[in-house]
C-alpha positions, -999 to 999 in steps of 0.1 A, spaced: -189 -266 -578 -194 -264 -540 -182 -233 -523 -162 -253 -498 -138 -261 -526 -128 -225 -529 -116 -224 -493 -101 -259 -488 -92 -275 -521 -74 -308 -523 -82 -319 -487 -62 -346 -471 -94 -360 -457 -130 -354 -467 -164 -369 -458 -199 -361 -471 -232 -371 -455 -264 -366 -476 -300 -370 -467 -333 -367 -488 -363 -350 -473 -400 -344 -482 -398 -306 -478 -391 -277 -502 -356 -263 -502 -365 -231 -483 -380 -251 -454 -351 -276 -455 -326 -247 -454 -341 -230 -424 -341 -263 -405 -305 -272 -414 -290 -237 -411 -305 -231 -377 -304 -266 -362 -290 -266 -327 -271 -298 -320 -274 -292 -282 -310 -303 -285 -297 -338 -288 -289 -348 -252 -259 -371 -258 -243 -346 -281 -246 -319 -255 -231 -342 -230 -201 -350 -252 -194 -312 -256 -198 -306 -219 -171 -332 -212 -148 -314 -237 -153 -282 -217 -143 -296 -183 -107 -285 -184 -118 -249 -191 -143 -250 -162 -116 -263 -138 -92 -236 -150 -117 -209 -143 -128 -225 -110 -164 -217 -119 -186 -220 -149 -192 -189 -170 -227 -181 -183 -219 -197 -217 -238 -200 -249 -246 -237 -249 -259 -238 -285 -241 -260 -310 -247 -249 -346 -241 -223 -373 -259 -196 -354 -235 -199 -325 -205 -197 -348 -220 -166 -366 -226 -148 -333 -196 -158 -312 -169 -172 -334 -146 -188 -308 -121 -200 -334 -147 -210 -360 -160 -184 -385 -184 -183 -414 -162 -182 -445 -191 -180 -470 -229 -180 -471 -253 -181 -499 -287 -179 -480 -310 -207 -489 -282 -227 -506 -251 -233 -486 -229 -221 -458 -192 -228 -452 -176 -227 -417 -138 -229 -411 -111 -227 -385 -73 -228 -382 -62 -244 -350 -39 -268 -332 -68 -292 -327 -47 -320 -312 -44 -299 -279 -69 -304 -252 -75 -267 -250 -73 -258 -287 -53 -227 -297 -68 -210 -327 -51 -188 -352 -67 -154 -359 -75 -157 -396 -100 -136 -415 -124 -155 -439 -107 -139 -469 -73 -151 -458 -83 -187 -449 -74 -202 -483 -39 -187 -484 -30 -193 -448 0 -216 -448 20 -208 -416 36 -240 -403 22 -256 -372 -15 -255 -378 -44 -277 -389 -72 -264 -411 -108 -276 -411 -138 -265 -431 -173 -279 -431 -204 -270 -451 -241 -274 -452 -258 -272 -485 -294 -276 -497 -306 -285 -532 -340 -292 -547 -344 -329 -555 -375 -345 -570 -405 -332 -550 -384 -323 -520 -348 -315 -511 -314 -330 -505 -293 -318 -476 -256 -325 -475 -230 -320 -448 -193 -320 -459 -162 -318 -437 -126 -313 -450 -94 -314 -431 -57 -306 -439 -26 -291 -423 0 -265 -432 29 -290 -428 36 -327 -425 44 -327 -388 11 -309 -380 -8 -332 -403 6 -363 -385 -7 -349 -352 -40 -336 -366 -47 -369 -385 -40 -390 -354 -63 -367 -334 -90 -369 -360 -88 -407 -362 -98 -408 -326 -122 -379 -324 -135 -387 -359 -155 -417 -346 -174 -394 -322 -176 -367 -349 -191 -391 -374 -217 -403 -348 -227 -367 -341 -231 -359 -378 -252 -391 -382 -273 -381 -353 -279 -345 -365 -287 -356 -400 -311 -383 -387 -329 -357 -365 -332 -334 -395 -346 -362 -417 -371 -372 -390 -381 -336 -385 -386 -329 -422 -398 -363 -434 -377 -389 -451 -381 -391 -488 -394 -424 -502 -378 -437 -534 -393 -461 -560 -375 -494 -563 -351 -492 -592 -362 -527 -603 -398 -514 -607 -390 -483 -626 -391 -477 -664 -357 -467 -678 -344 -456 -712 -336 -487 -732 -364 -508 -718 -382 -504 -751 -355 -523 -769 -365 -556 -752 -401 -548 -741 -409 -585 -735 -380 -590 -711 -390 -610 -680 -357 -606 -663 -342 -573 -652 -316 -564 -626 -308 -529 -614 -282 -515 -591 -275 -479 -581 -249 -458 -564 -250 -422 -550 -219 -404 -561 -206 -371 -547 -195 -358 -580 -214 -340 -608 -230 -357 -637 -204 -342 -660 -175 -362 -644 -194 -395 -640 -205 -393 -676 -169 -391 -689 -160 -423 -671 -190 -440 -687 -177 -429 -721 -145 -448 -714 -162 -481 -707 -150 -510 -729 -118 -530 -734 -110 -507 -763 -108 -479 -738 -104 -479 -700 -118 -513 -693 -149 -520 -672 -138 -507 -638 -148 -540 -623 -129 -572 -615 -101 -567 -640 -88 -603 -637 -122 -615 -651 -131 -589 -676 -99 -571 -686 -73 -598 -689 -58 -588 -655 -49 -554 -668 -60 -526 -644 -88 -504 -657 -75 -469 -665 -87 -448 -636 -82 -413 -651 -98 -394 -679 -82 -397 -714 -87 -367 -737 -98 -386 -768 -124 -407 -751 -152 -382 -744 -179 -394 -768 -198 -424 -780 -226 -425 -806 -253 -449 -816 -238 -478 -837 -204 -476 -819 -190 -509 -807 -174 -514 -773 -150 -543 -770 -164 -567 -745 -131 -587 -741 -94 -578 -742 -90 -600 -773 -117 -578 -790 -135 -608 -804 -169 -598 -789 -185 -565 -788 -214 -545 -773 -233 -521 -795 -244 -486 -785 -282 -488 -788 -291 -453 -774 -274 -423 -759 -283 -389 -746 -255 -367 -733 -251 -368 -695 -285 -386 -692 -283 -422 -703 -261 -446 -722 -275 -479 -734 -254 -508 -748 -262 -544 -755 -258 -573 -779 -271 -605 -793 -255 -639 -794 -262 -676 -787 -261 -692 -753 -273 -725 -740 -282 -735 -775 -306 -706 -783 -306 -669 -791 -298 -645 -763 -303 -607 -763 -295 -582 -735 -293 -545 -729 -273 -527 -703 -283 -491 -695 -265 -465 -674 -288 -437 -662 -276 -406 -645 -299 -385 -623 -285 -353 -608 -288 -348 -571 -286 -311 -569 -258 -294 -588 -228 -315 -576 -239 -351 -570 -252 -380 -591 -275 -410 -587 -261 -436 -611 -283 -465 -620 -271 -497 -639 -300 -516 -654 -296 -549 -673 -324 -567 -691 -323 -600 -711 -344 -623 -732 -335 -658 -744 -349 -691 -756 -358 -719 -752 -378 -712 -720 -357 -734 -698 -325 -716 -709 -341 -682 -702 -352 -693 -667 -317 -707 -659 -299 -675 -672 -323 -651 -656 -327 -668 -622 -295 -688 -616 -265 -677 -637 -269 -641 -646 -279 -624 -612 -249 -635 -591 -223 -629 -618 -237 -596 -631 -245 -585 -595 -209 -591 -584 -194 -574 -614 -218 -544 -614 -213 -539 -576 -176 -536 -580 -180 -515 -611 -202 -489 -595 -181 -488 -564 -150 -480 -585 -167 -454 -606 -178 -437 -574 -143 -438 -560 -125 -422 -590 -153 -397 -598 -154 -385 -562 -116 -383 -562 -117 -361 -593 -145 -340 -579 -126 -333 -547 -95 -323 -566 -112 -296 -586 -100 -260 -580 -126 -233 -581 -123 -208 -610 -143 -182 -592 -140 -167 -557 -168 -170 -532 -170 -140 -509 -192 -132 -479 
């Protein structure tokens, strides 16, 4: 679990931006931890505009530290403070303030008191940079969370963030893009060209279609939702009007639906008159289902694999890979090139989007069981 969740659990708003780079974690950490946003000219200009009222009030500019990054926070504070740091892994920054004012008043809150601070009239913001090993390189993530100590303050803070958030998002995009360019962008193999668990079930398949989604939730949470697939359990998390009889898929975890095994059947339809079989499964790694039937006057066989690849400790690359074989040849060509791609593509796209949404919701709602301390 990310350390930021110990300091600002159950945020009212959260965003995560992740990049993948061709450098080892120690190098990526040094670059991200000590990056100075002021080196990006337009970012420096935006912050200079923000400081104009202070300069007018003082009638002259002070000799100010013009850096924009964690190093500046660590040395000068100015409302923001380092709440937690695990060198080489992650750092969490936080502040309590009335951010909706032009000249922001900050509350004096020690890092150890940040979580429990609930005095009415304040907004709370925390952001974190974390680095994890990934494949031959690293993944760097930037997460920001916001909330407030009462409803009135949240209304003001939320309105402020909706306006400033556009610029804030652009700044984060720019910083992450600079880091990615500096460290080298990681190149990924095309999922359609990779070999996946379950491919050996139909080795002669000429038609394969793969989709993927990066999910900011650990493999353990994503896996549990895959175990609930099927009309005999949650549904398909896709277009319920088409594949679940119009009944909404169950978007929460049910205690008794944590496992599947080879040979199990998943109801493909609400009427439970057609089923998928579980062909292969390895806990929190892959889940392969499929079936055989007749279509267009000939035999039809397909497999549908879900593969989970951890991205560091708290995020998942989820792949959905479907393969098919059929006969006669004209039927296989029609199914593989005309009928199957748009239908399966639409349904899988919605499915992965919904699994991402509910898994990330659950991940953000977790409460840390251990305390992180400086």
